[in-house]
N, C-alpha and C positions, 0 to 999 in steps of 0.2 A: 725756313719756310714757316709760315704762320697757319694755324688751324682756324678755320672759320667756325664761329659759334653758330648754333642753329638759328638764332635770331638774325644774325648777319647773313647767313646763308640764304635765307628767304629774300632779303633785300638784293643780294647779288644776283641770284637766279632770276628774279623778276626783272631786274635791270637788264640782264642779258637778253631775256625774251622780249623786252621793249624794242629791241633792234630788229626783231623778226622771229618767226618760228624756227625751232631748232629741236634736236634730239639729244638725249642724255649725254652721250659721249662727246658730242660737239659742244654742248654747254660746258662740260668740265674742262675741255681744251681751251675754250674761250676764256673761262675764269682764270686759268693758269696763265694764258697769254696776256690778258689785260692787266694782270697783277705782277707781271714779270716773274712769274713762277713762285711768288710769295704765298698765294692762296691755292690750295688744291682741295677739291671736293671729291672724295672717293665714291665709288659706286655704292658702297654701303651707307653713305650719307646722302648721295644724290637721289637715288631712286625712291627711298621712303619720303624724302622732301617733295619730289615731283608728284608722288601719289597723294600726299596730303594737299598740295596745291590744287590738284585736279578735284579731289573730293570736296574741297572748300569752294570750288567754282572760280578759282583765280586763274586757272589755265584750262584750255580745251585741248583735246587730243585728236590725232588722226593717225592712221597706220599707213605704211608704205611697204611694198615688197621690194627688197634689194637683192640683186644678183651680182655675184662676183664677175669681174671682167672675163670674158671668154667662157662663161658658164653655158651649159646646154640650154637653149631657149625653151625647151620643154620642161626643164626642171623648175621646181619651186624655189624661190629665194627665201631669205630670212626676213622676218618682219621688223620694221623699225618704227618706233612710236615717236611722232612729232608733237611738240608742245607749243601752244600759241597763247599769248597773254590775252585773257578775256577782258571785257569792259570792267568787270568787278576787280580783276587783277590789276588793271591800270589804276583804278581808284586806290587800291591797297598800296601799290607802288608809290603813288603820290603822297599818301599818308606817311609811309615809311621814310620817304625822302625828307619830308618836313620834320619828322621826329629826329632823323639823323642830323639835320641841320641845327635843330634846337639843341641837341646834345653836344654837338661840336662847339656851338657858341658858348654853352655853359662850361665845357672843359677848357676852352680858350681863356675863360676868365681866371682859371687857375694856372694854366701852363704859361701864358704870355707874361704875366708878372714874374713868374719864377725864372723865365729866360732872361728878362730884363735885369733881375737881381743878379743872376749869374754873370751877365755881360758887364754890369757895373763893378762887380768884385773881381773880375778877371778869372772866373772859374770855368769858362768855356774852353773846350779843347781845340 
């Protein structure tokens, strides 16, 4: 399993929210599923990040009351906070995607020649 760095965590979370509103636990499950379990964002990393995104206006929030199946209709449920990508968040996501693509292109300038060299000398496994 790989640990997401804070800078990459923002890109990943904004990308997940680009698909639609979600809540913290579902976001973390989506990240794990979409990365085939390679990336996990724990609650101690997820919620401070979501708070920062909200504070910076990159996401908006809404609350929902959730009740367990078969719960007494008169009882109060627990509250779930939903996160939605804002217009400002969409712009930030677009910038982050472009920066990611530029970095990938630069890194490919190093990696691809190294792979070619390995292939030519028979060093690949």
